[in-house]
Steps between C-alpha positions, in 0.01 A plus 500: 500500500649253747858574609729227628840352428527210257812285519626375165832324440645633825397861442216699655271703275227740611179361351428835332820450297391159370292444189323164481433388142240239404356415161150449645308595811418133551871448573500749789156449645416767758829459685694784332234772488687713754823505296619655173381254238518485122280261303642462154255271328622205298800497264832674448369813326252590773755406769755740353252787463329478838816441701661804333197711595508372858873575535432864408207513739652331807879544451572165672829393657403133451268321257354165610336294226269234644296274283393160377706279272508152354779247523588140416798530737345641820187370673164673529488724806875563514652848502789563258732804496591597143816698431549382141259555217459377143277654233362166390303621199795679334601282202714652225717202424443543123713816514783327687403581860477251785160380624357764738768756401372853438662617176742792492510553877755422765239322715607138555265208435481441878453844648623530861346752734348478844537436867545153641299364794699219659200344671330397176607315183632686202383461143543639152179660371405465137264788413277487193176633360323167511363285779736201505338155488788301341813601684795300368795740520773453756661848469232628736320326789202734552264663249304822527389789275650815656815456712763546226351838407472606863860407576618682183318820595623485863860454384474789256376724782768358731241392760561186709263225391362188664289246309329219691266260324236270649476182292134455410527237229716248319520695170331205332162405352338541844655845562187706438291303750783490757557876468133575567502268803824635647476877435285550810796394719760734353436826690498339844817305424681823407366682808630221724832484318563875540359503856293810434 
């Protein structure tokens, strides 16, 4: 395992203390094979399970979630730091709850957790268990399928968390084609961003 210092938000971390979390291997390429990596698969349930397993295995001092996302707000190829998260497929309004509110919990609709990177734009990530092709909401500016769950697990384990998304598509009717075209660029962009 490669050992080096990784500088995040003004703090140095030994690379052995960092856990990199991706949904898919196609999002990391071969650039992270010498680091502690967790591949969760797609969706909130798998993300919760596999990150929890990886925390017990690696005991990280920092979790870095890197992955692809769609957006109608940011442009393709841009990096976005997410420190706020919305569970976009939670709808229990019929029982008197707000859109996206998880019933009978103290978790706010917009869940705040994560480190900020000043050098890149910030966004609010709407996480859901469907690939978004008709993004219309303005409560969130980025869509993915795992980050809310990852942030929630990291907070409950009291582990610092960084989530950076590479915008692969416009979360519209062309999103599937754009995602396939752009996914090959994601790993290299993250390697260059982190300077590893």
